[in-house]
Structure formats: C-alpha cells, structure tokens
C-alpha positions in Angstrom: -11.3 105.1 -27.3 -11.5 105.4 -30.9 -10.0 108.9 -30.7 -6.7 107.8 -29.3 -6.7 104.9 -31.9 -6.9 107.4 -34.5 -4.2 109.7 -32.9 -2.0 106.5 -32.7 -1.9 106.5 -29.0 -3.8 103.3 -28.5 -3.6 100.1 -30.7 -6.4 97.3 -31.4 -5.3 93.7 -30.8 -7.2 92.6 -34.0 -10.0 93.6 -36.5 -13.1 92.2 -34.8 -15.7 93.1 -32.7 -14.8 93.6 -28.9 -11.0 93.2 -29.6 -9.2 94.6 -26.7 -7.4 97.8 -27.2 -3.9 98.7 -25.6 -3.5 102.0 -24.1 -1.4 103.5 -21.1 0.4 100.2 -20.9 -2.7 98.0 -20.3 -5.3 96.3 -22.2 -8.8 97.6 -22.1 -11.9 95.7 -23.1 -15.2 97.1 -24.2 -18.5 96.1 -22.0 -22.0 97.6 -23.0 -20.5 101.0 -23.9 -17.9 101.4 -21.5 -14.1 100.5 -21.5 -12.5 98.7 -18.8 -8.8 98.1 -18.2 -7.7 94.7 -17.2 -5.7 94.4 -14.5 -2.1 93.8 -14.3 -2.1 90.0 -14.6 -4.7 90.0 -17.5 -2.6 92.4 -19.4 0.5 90.3 -18.8 -1.3 87.4 -20.1 -2.4 89.1 -23.1 0.9 90.7 -23.8 2.4 87.0 -23.8 -0.5 85.6 -26.2 0.5 88.6 -28.4 4.0 87.9 -28.3 3.4 84.1 -29.1 1.2 85.0 -31.9 3.7 87.2 -33.4 6.6 84.9 -33.0 4.6 82.1 -34.8 3.0 84.6 -37.3 6.7 85.6 -38.3 7.6 81.9 -39.0 4.9 81.5 -41.4 4.4 84.8 -43.0 8.0 86.0 -44.4 8.3 89.7 -44.0 9.6 90.0 -47.5 8.3 87.8 -50.3 10.5 85.3 -51.9 11.9 86.0 -55.3 10.1 84.2 -58.2 11.8 81.4 -59.7 13.2 81.7 -62.9 10.6 80.7 -65.7 13.0 78.7 -67.9 14.9 76.9 -65.2 12.0 76.8 -62.4 14.8 77.4 -60.1 15.0 80.6 -57.3 17.7 83.1 -58.0 21.0 82.1 -56.7 20.0 78.5 -56.9 22.0 76.3 -59.4 
C-alpha cells in the first residue's frame, strides 16, 4: 500500500496511525499487517464524512490568506 501512496495511486485519509487509505474506489483499513477493503456501504460512509469534513474545513480555513490590514489605519485593503 505504501508504494501505491508514493505513486499517487492511493491516498491516506489523514496523518495518524491506522488511517484508512482510498484506493480503487474503496477505503481500505489496516489490521495486523494486512489491508482489508471496506464494503461499499462502509466506503460510502467514509466518503460522506470526508465530504462533510472538507466542507466544514473550507468554511473555517480560507484557501487564500486575507490581506493584512494597513498598519496606519488598521483597515483591510479596500475598506474605507
């Protein structure tokens, strides 16, 4: 699985031990040195939770940093 990740063919859900891996349209989980595919329902649930997390994260963490306020007026650029 590590080789697939390095080649960009598989993607880790997050950076923690035991994180599921997305590969071949399924989520996979490690267990005692083996990888097991989640069934379709399990993969669909992880996909739904991942979509919710991405949407929530996007509302809290902007994709571009806000411009710094002007030091003399303490206003953001474009404010008057």
